[in-house]
C-alpha positions as CSV (number, residue, x, y, z in Angstrom):
1,K,3.3,-3.9,1.3
2,Q,5.1,-5.5,4.3
3,W,3.0,-8.6,4.3
4,Y,3.5,-9.2,0.7
5,Q,7.2,-8.6,0.7
6,R,7.6,-11.0,3.6
7,R,5.7,-13.7,1.6
8,V,8.0,-13.4,-1.4
9,R,11.2,-12.7,0.7
10,A,11.8,-9.3,-0.8
11,T,12.8,-6.0,0.8
12,T,10.2,-3.2,0.9
13,D,12.4,-1.4,-1.6
14,E,12.1,-4.2,-4.0
15,V,8.3,-4.2,-4.0
16,S,6.3,-1.3,-5.5
17,N,2.9,-0.3,-6.8
18,V,0.9,-2.0,-4.0
19,V,-2.3,-0.1,-3.4
20,V,-4.6,-0.2,-0.4
21,W,-8.0,0.9,-1.3
22,G,-10.4,2.4,1.3
23,N,-10.5,4.1,4.6
24,H,-8.5,3.0,7.7
25,S,-10.8,0.3,8.8
26,A,-11.9,-3.3,8.2
27,T,-13.0,-2.3,4.7
28,M,-9.5,-1.7,3.4
29,F,-8.6,-3.8,0.4
30,P,-5.0,-4.5,-0.6
31,D,-4.5,-4.6,-4.4
32,I,-1.4,-6.3,-5.8
33,S,-2.7,-6.4,-9.4
34,H,-0.3,-3.7,-10.5
35,A,2.5,-4.4,-8.0
36,I,6.0,-5.4,-9.2
37,V,9.0,-7.0,-7.6
38,H,12.3,-5.6,-8.9
39,R,15.5,-7.2,-7.6
40,I,18.9,-6.1,-8.9
41,D,19.8,-9.6,-10.1
42,E,16.4,-10.5,-11.6
43,V,13.9,-9.4,-14.2
44,V,11.0,-7.3,-13.0
45,R,8.2,-9.6,-12.1
46,P,4.5,-9.0,-11.6
47,A,3.9,-9.5,-7.9
48,A,0.6,-11.3,-8.4
49,E,2.5,-14.1,-10.2
50,M,4.7,-14.7,-7.1
51,V,1.9,-15.7,-4.7
52,P,-1.1,-18.0,-4.9
53,D,-4.2,-16.1,-5.9
54,N,-6.1,-17.6,-2.9
55,W,-3.4,-16.1,-0.5
56,A,-3.8,-12.7,-2.0
57,R,-7.6,-12.8,-1.7
58,T,-7.8,-14.2,1.8
59,T,-4.7,-14.0,4.0
60,L,-3.3,-10.7,2.7
61,V,-6.7,-9.0,2.9
62,Q,-7.2,-10.2,6.5
63,K,-3.8,-9.1,7.6
64,V,-4.2,-5.6,6.1
65,R,-7.6,-5.2,7.6
66,S,-6.6,-6.3,11.1
67,R,-3.3,-4.4,11.3
68,Y,-4.6,-1.4,13.2
69,S,-6.3,-3.5,15.9
70,E,-3.1,-5.7,16.2
71,I,-1.0,-2.6,16.8
72,M,-3.4,-1.3,19.4
73,K,-3.4,-4.6,21.3
74,R,0.4,-4.8,21.2
75,R,1.3,-1.2,21.9
76,G,-1.8,0.5,23.0
77,M,-1.2,3.2,20.4
78,T,-0.3,3.6,16.7
79,T,2.1,6.5,17.0
80,M,5.1,4.9,15.3
81,S,3.0,3.5,12.4
82,T,1.3,6.8,12.0
83,G,4.6,8.7,12.1
84,K,6.1,6.4,9.5
85,A,3.1,7.0,7.2
86,I,3.3,10.7,7.6
87,A,7.1,10.7,6.9
88,D,6.5,8.6,3.8
89,H,3.8,10.9,2.5
90,L,6.0,14.0,3.1
91,K,8.8,12.3,1.3
92,F,6.7,11.6,-1.8
93,W,5.1,15.0,-1.8
94,T,8.5,16.6,-1.6
95,L,10.6,14.4,-3.9
96,G,7.9,12.8,-6.0
97,T,7.4,9.1,-6.7
98,P,9.9,7.2,-8.9
99,V,8.9,7.2,-12.6
100,G,6.4,4.4,-13.2
101,H,5.7,3.9,-9.5
102,F,2.7,4.9,-7.4
103,V,1.7,4.9,-3.8
104,S,-1.5,4.9,-1.8
105,M,-2.5,8.3,-0.3
106,A,-5.7,9.4,1.4
107,L,-7.2,12.2,-0.7
108,P,-10.6,13.8,-1.0
109,S,-12.5,12.0,-3.8
110,D,-13.4,13.8,-6.9
111,G,-16.1,11.2,-7.6
112,S,-13.7,8.7,-9.3
113,Y,-14.0,4.9,-8.8
114,G,-17.5,5.3,-7.5
115,V,-16.3,7.0,-4.3
116,E,-18.6,9.9,-3.3
117,E,-17.1,13.3,-3.9
118,G,-15.4,14.9,-0.9
119,V,-14.9,11.6,1.0
120,F,-11.3,11.0,2.0
121,F,-10.3,7.7,0.6
122,S,-7.0,5.9,-0.2
123,F,-6.2,6.1,-3.9
124,P,-3.2,5.1,-6.0
125,V,-1.3,8.2,-6.9
126,Q,1.9,9.3,-8.7
127,V,3.5,12.5,-7.5
128,N,5.6,14.5,-10.0
129,K,8.4,16.7,-8.6
130,Y,8.0,20.2,-9.9
C-alpha cells in the first residue's frame, strides 16, 4: 500500500482495498484492481486509473517482493515492520474493517482461489465487528 500511495501522493488512510496475494516471499503479488483512493475533497477514484498499468505490473510488484530483503539489509531485522503488521491485524480483528473495505491477512486456506487447503496464504478479507 505504501508504494502505491507514494506514487499517487496520497496518505495511507486515503488508499484502501489493496491486496497482497501470497506468502511472505518473492512470490507475493500486489493487486490494486479493487483499490480505491478516497480524498476528502475529491470523488472516490479507482486506484488502477491513477497509475500506468506498466508501473503496477512491474515496478510495484518488484518493490513489494523485495521489501523484506531491503529491510533486512538496512536494519538487520524486521521487528518494526512485523510489529506494525501485528498491530494492524489486531486492530481489524477487534474493531472490524470499515464497511466496503478489506485488508490482506494470512489465513489457512479452505481451498479457495486454487490454494491448497491448510496452507497459510494472504487473502483479502473483511472483518465484521460483532
